[in-house]
C-alpha positions in Angstrom: 8.6 -2.8 -22.7 10.1 -3.3 -19.2 8.1 -5.5 -16.9 6.9 -3.5 -13.8 8.4 -4.5 -10.5 6.3 -4.3 -7.3 7.4 -4.8 -3.6 4.8 -6.0 -1.1 6.5 -6.0 2.4 5.0 -8.4 4.9 5.1 -7.8 8.6 3.8 -10.0 11.4 0.1 -9.3 11.7 -0.5 -8.2 8.0 -4.1 -8.4 6.7 -4.1 -11.6 4.6 -6.9 -10.6 2.1 -5.2 -7.4 1.3 -1.7 -8.9 0.7 -2.7 -12.0 -1.1 -5.4 -10.4 -3.4 -2.9 -7.7 -4.5 -0.1 -10.2 -5.2 -2.5 -12.6 -7.1 -4.1 -9.9 -9.3 -0.8 -8.2 -10.1 0.9 -11.5 -11.0 -2.1 -12.4 -13.3 -1.3 -9.1 -15.1 2.3 -10.2 -15.7 3.7 -7.8 -13.1 6.8 -8.9 -11.2 5.8 -9.0 -7.6 8.3 -9.6 -4.7 6.9 -10.3 -1.3 9.5 -9.5 1.4 9.2 -10.4 5.1 10.5 -8.0 7.6 12.2 -11.1 9.1 13.5 -14.3 7.6 11.0 -17.2 7.1 7.3 -17.5 7.3 5.1 -14.5 8.5 1.9 -15.0 10.4 -1.0 -12.7 9.3 -3.6 -11.1 11.5 -6.0 -14.1 11.1 -3.3 -16.7 11.7 -2.6 -17.5 8.0 1.1 -18.2 7.6 2.7 -17.0 4.4 6.3 -17.6 3.3 7.5 -14.5 1.5 9.7 -14.7 -1.6 12.6 -13.2 0.3 13.6 -11.2 3.4 13.5 -7.4 3.2 17.2 -7.0 4.0 18.1 -9.0 0.8 16.3 -6.5 -1.5 17.1 -3.2 0.1 19.1 -2.0 -2.9 16.7 -3.2 -5.6 14.6 -0.8 -7.7 10.8 -1.1 -7.7 8.2 0.8 -9.7 5.6 0.4 -6.8 5.4 -0.4 -3.2 2.2 -1.8 -1.7 1.7 -1.7 2.0 -1.0 -4.1 3.2 -2.8 -3.1 6.4 -3.9 -5.2 9.3 -2.9 -5.0 13.0 -0.4 -5.3 14.3 1.0 -5.5 10.7 0.7 -1.8 10.1 2.4 -1.0 13.4 5.2 -3.3 12.6 5.7 -1.7 9.1 5.6 1.8 10.7 8.3 0.9 13.2 10.7 -0.5 10.6 12.9 2.3 9.3 13.8 0.2 6.3 10.2 0.6 5.1 10.6 4.4 5.4 13.8 4.3 3.4 12.2 2.2 0.6 9.1 4.3 0.5 11.1 7.5 0.3 13.3 6.2 -2.5 10.3 5.1 -4.6 8.5 8.4 -3.8 11.5 10.4 -4.9 11.5 8.7 -8.3 7.7 9.3 -8.6 7.1 5.5 -8.4 3.8 4.4 -7.1 3.4 4.6 -3.3 0.3 2.6 -2.4 -1.4 1.3 0.8 -4.6 -0.2 2.0 -6.6 -0.2 5.3 -4.6 1.2 8.2 -1.3 1.3 6.2 -2.0 4.8 4.5 -1.5 6.2 8.0 2.2 5.4 7.6 2.4 7.7 4.5 0.4 10.4 6.4 2.8 10.2 9.3 5.7 10.6 6.9 4.0 13.7 5.5 3.5 12.3 2.0 -0.2 12.8 2.0 -0.4 16.4 3.1 -2.5 18.3 0.6 -3.4 15.1 -1.2 -6.6 13.2 -1.6 -6.4 9.8 0.2 -8.4 7.2 2.1 -7.8 4.6 4.7 -9.7 2.4 7.1 -12.1 4.6 9.1 -10.5 3.5 12.4 -7.3 5.4 11.6 -8.8 8.4 9.8 -8.9 10.5 12.9 -5.3 10.0 13.8 -3.4 13.4 14.1 -1.1 12.8 11.1 -4.2 12.8 8.8 -4.5 16.5 9.5 -3.9 18.3 6.2 -5.0 15.2 4.1 -8.0 15.7 1.8 -9.6 12.6 3.3 -12.1 10.7 1.2 -14.6 7.9 1.9 -14.2 6.5 -1.6 -13.2 2.9 -1.7 -10.0 3.5 -3.8 -8.4 6.9 -4.3 -5.7 7.8 -6.8 -3.9 11.1 -6.4 -0.9 11.2 -8.7 1.5 8.4 -7.8 -0.3 7.8 -4.5 -3.0 5.1 -4.4 -4.9 4.3 -1.2 -7.8 2.1 -0.3 -10.0 1.4 2.7 -10.2 -2.2 3.9 -10.1 -5.9 3.1 -13.5 -5.5 1.3 -11.9 -3.1 -1.2 -8.8 -5.2 -1.9 -10.0 -6.4 -5.3 -10.8 -2.9 -6.5 -7.5 -1.7 -5.1 -5.6 -4.5 -6.9 -7.3 -3.7 -10.2 -6.5 0.0 -9.9 -2.8 -1.0 -9.3 -3.0 -3.1 -12.5 -4.4 -0.2 -14.4 -1.7 2.2 -13.1 1.1 -0.2 -14.1 -0.2 -1.9 -17.2 -3.2 0.1 -18.5 -7.0 -0.3 -18.6 -6.8 -3.1 -21.3 -4.8 -5.3 -19.0 -7.1 -4.5 -16.1 -10.0 -5.6 -18.2 -8.2 -8.7 -19.4 -7.5 -9.8 -15.8 -11.0 -8.9 -14.7 -12.5 -11.1 -17.4 -11.0 -14.1 -15.6 -11.9 -13.1 -12.0 -15.1 -11.1 -12.7 -14.7 -8.5 -10.0 -17.2 -5.6 -9.8 -15.3 -2.5 -10.8 
Protein backbone atom coordinates (compact mmCIF):
# COMPACT_ATOMS: atom_id res chain seq x y z
CA UNK A 1 0.00 0.00 0.00
CA UNK A 2 1.25 3.46 -0.96
CA UNK A 3 2.32 5.66 1.95
CA UNK A 4 0.14 8.77 2.25
CA UNK A 5 1.83 12.11 1.53
CA UNK A 6 0.81 15.26 3.38
CA UNK A 7 1.85 18.88 2.89
CA UNK A 8 1.89 21.32 5.82
CA UNK A 9 2.80 24.79 4.53
CA UNK A 10 4.30 27.14 7.10
CA UNK A 11 3.95 30.90 6.86
CA UNK A 12 5.42 33.51 9.16
CA UNK A 13 3.06 33.74 12.15
CA UNK A 14 1.71 30.15 11.99
CA UNK A 15 0.16 28.70 15.16
CA UNK A 16 2.85 26.43 16.60
CA UNK A 17 0.60 24.00 18.50
CA UNK A 18 -1.50 23.33 15.42
CA UNK A 19 1.41 22.76 13.04
CA UNK A 20 3.68 20.73 15.31
CA UNK A 21 0.89 18.56 16.74
CA UNK A 22 -0.34 17.61 13.27
CA UNK A 23 3.15 16.87 11.95
CA UNK A 24 4.07 14.81 15.03
CA UNK A 25 0.90 12.71 15.11
CA UNK A 26 0.87 12.05 11.36
CA UNK A 27 4.53 10.97 11.42
CA UNK A 28 3.81 8.63 14.35
CA UNK A 29 1.22 7.02 12.05
CA UNK A 30 3.82 6.46 9.32
CA UNK A 31 2.48 9.21 7.09
CA UNK A 32 5.03 11.06 4.94
CA UNK A 33 4.72 14.71 6.00
CA UNK A 34 6.50 17.55 4.25
CA UNK A 35 6.66 20.93 5.95
CA UNK A 36 7.26 23.68 3.41
CA UNK A 37 8.00 27.30 4.23
CA UNK A 38 6.61 30.05 2.08
CA UNK A 39 10.17 31.36 2.11
CA UNK A 40 13.59 29.72 2.41
CA UNK A 41 14.95 29.05 5.88
CA UNK A 42 13.48 29.12 9.38
CA UNK A 43 9.92 30.40 9.94
CA UNK A 44 8.83 32.18 13.13
CA UNK A 45 5.47 31.15 14.57
CA UNK A 46 2.89 33.38 16.22
CA UNK A 47 4.42 32.79 19.68
CA UNK A 48 8.01 33.29 18.57
CA UNK A 49 8.92 29.60 18.17
CA UNK A 50 11.23 29.19 15.19
CA UNK A 51 10.80 26.09 13.03
CA UNK A 52 12.99 25.05 10.13
CA UNK A 53 10.71 23.51 7.47
CA UNK A 54 11.78 20.44 5.50
CA UNK A 55 11.89 22.52 2.33
CA UNK A 56 10.70 25.73 0.69
CA UNK A 57 7.32 25.75 -1.03
CA UNK A 58 8.72 26.62 -4.46
CA UNK A 59 10.72 23.35 -4.45
CA UNK A 60 7.65 21.09 -4.15
CA UNK A 61 5.09 22.91 -6.29
CA UNK A 62 4.86 20.02 -8.76
CA UNK A 63 4.76 17.24 -6.14
CA UNK A 64 1.60 15.20 -5.56
CA UNK A 65 0.08 15.12 -2.08
CA UNK A 66 -2.89 13.20 -0.67
CA UNK A 67 -3.66 15.92 1.86
CA UNK A 68 -2.88 19.55 2.60
CA UNK A 69 -3.11 20.84 6.18
CA UNK A 70 -3.28 24.58 6.72
CA UNK A 71 -2.39 25.60 10.29
CA UNK A 72 -3.99 28.77 11.60
CA UNK A 73 -2.50 31.55 13.63
CA UNK A 74 -2.08 35.20 12.88
CA UNK A 75 -0.61 36.55 10.80
CA UNK A 76 0.10 33.02 9.48
CA UNK A 77 -3.38 32.57 8.03
CA UNK A 78 -3.21 35.96 6.34
CA UNK A 79 0.18 35.10 4.86
CA UNK A 80 -1.15 31.77 3.52
CA UNK A 81 -4.23 33.53 2.11
CA UNK A 82 -2.10 36.05 0.21
CA UNK A 83 0.16 33.43 -1.38
CA UNK A 84 -1.31 32.33 -4.72
CA UNK A 85 0.85 29.19 -4.68
CA UNK A 86 -1.22 27.96 -1.74
CA UNK A 87 -4.39 28.53 -3.77
CA UNK A 88 -2.89 26.54 -6.67
CA UNK A 89 -1.86 23.60 -4.46
CA UNK A 90 -5.22 23.52 -2.69
CA UNK A 91 -7.12 23.62 -5.99
CA UNK A 92 -5.05 20.72 -7.37
CA UNK A 93 -5.56 18.55 -4.30
CA UNK A 94 -9.27 19.42 -4.19
CA UNK A 95 -9.69 18.58 -7.89
CA UNK A 96 -8.26 15.09 -7.24
CA UNK A 97 -10.56 14.68 -4.18
CA UNK A 98 -7.54 14.66 -1.91
CA UNK A 99 -8.05 15.83 1.65
CA UNK A 100 -8.27 19.59 2.08
CA UNK A 101 -7.91 20.37 5.77
CA UNK A 102 -7.42 23.39 8.01
CA UNK A 103 -7.60 24.46 11.63
CA UNK A 104 -8.32 27.68 13.55
CA UNK A 105 -8.51 30.72 11.24
CA UNK A 106 -7.23 28.81 8.19
CA UNK A 107 -10.63 27.32 7.13
CA UNK A 108 -11.49 30.91 6.18
CA UNK A 109 -9.13 30.49 3.21
CA UNK A 110 -11.22 27.59 1.90
CA UNK A 111 -14.41 29.55 2.53
CA UNK A 112 -13.01 32.51 0.60
CA UNK A 113 -12.10 30.21 -2.31
CA UNK A 114 -15.71 28.97 -2.34
CA UNK A 115 -14.83 25.37 -1.40
CA UNK A 116 -16.99 25.29 1.74
CA UNK A 117 -20.23 26.62 0.29
CA UNK A 118 -22.99 24.15 1.15
CA UNK A 119 -20.59 22.09 3.28
CA UNK A 120 -20.42 21.59 7.00
CA UNK A 121 -17.29 23.20 8.49
CA UNK A 122 -15.90 24.88 11.56
CA UNK A 123 -13.17 27.40 12.40
CA UNK A 124 -11.99 29.60 15.20
CA UNK A 125 -15.01 31.64 16.35
CA UNK A 126 -13.13 34.88 15.60
CA UNK A 127 -13.41 34.28 11.82
CA UNK A 128 -16.83 32.58 11.74
CA UNK A 129 -18.65 35.82 10.97
CA UNK A 130 -16.46 36.75 8.00
CA UNK A 131 -18.55 37.33 4.85
CA UNK A 132 -17.09 34.39 2.94
CA UNK A 133 -18.57 31.97 5.52
CA UNK A 134 -22.01 32.83 4.13
CA UNK A 135 -23.38 29.64 2.60
CA UNK A 136 -21.30 27.40 4.89
CA UNK A 137 -23.16 25.03 7.20
CA UNK A 138 -21.19 26.34 10.17
CA UNK A 139 -20.70 24.08 13.17
CA UNK A 140 -19.40 24.61 16.70
CA UNK A 141 -18.07 21.04 16.78
CA UNK A 142 -14.37 20.71 17.60
CA UNK A 143 -13.56 18.78 14.40
CA UNK A 144 -15.82 18.53 11.36
CA UNK A 145 -15.51 16.06 8.49
CA UNK A 146 -17.50 16.71 5.32
CA UNK A 147 -16.30 14.47 2.52
CA UNK A 148 -12.68 15.27 1.79
CA UNK A 149 -12.82 18.50 3.83
CA UNK A 150 -11.73 18.38 7.47
CA UNK A 151 -11.79 21.51 9.64
CA UNK A 152 -11.11 22.22 13.28
CA UNK A 153 -11.46 25.12 15.71
CA UNK A 154 -8.31 26.14 17.57
CA UNK A 155 -5.01 25.12 19.21
CA UNK A 156 -6.97 23.29 21.91
CA UNK A 157 -8.49 20.97 19.27
CA UNK A 158 -5.21 20.21 17.49
CA UNK A 159 -4.81 16.70 18.93
CA UNK A 160 -8.35 15.65 17.97
CA UNK A 161 -7.84 17.20 14.55
CA UNK A 162 -4.56 15.31 14.05
CA UNK A 163 -6.13 12.01 15.12
CA UNK A 164 -9.00 12.61 12.68
CA UNK A 165 -6.44 13.15 9.91
CA UNK A 166 -4.73 9.85 10.83
CA UNK A 167 -8.07 8.06 10.69
CA UNK A 168 -8.86 9.58 7.28
CA UNK A 169 -5.51 8.52 5.81
CA UNK A 170 -4.73 5.28 7.65
CA UNK A 171 -7.95 4.08 9.32
CA UNK A 172 -9.29 3.82 12.86
CA UNK A 173 -6.89 1.03 13.81
CA UNK A 174 -3.87 3.25 13.16
CA UNK A 175 -5.55 6.13 14.97
CA UNK A 176 -6.05 3.88 18.00
CA UNK A 177 -2.47 2.59 17.79
CA UNK A 178 -1.04 6.13 17.76
CA UNK A 179 -3.40 7.19 20.51
CA UNK A 180 -2.27 4.33 22.73
CA UNK A 181 1.13 6.03 22.91
CA UNK A 182 -0.07 9.61 23.41
CA UNK A 183 -3.30 8.97 25.33
CA UNK A 184 -5.38 11.79 23.86
CA UNK A 185 -9.05 12.10 24.72
CA UNK A 186 -10.99 11.29 21.57
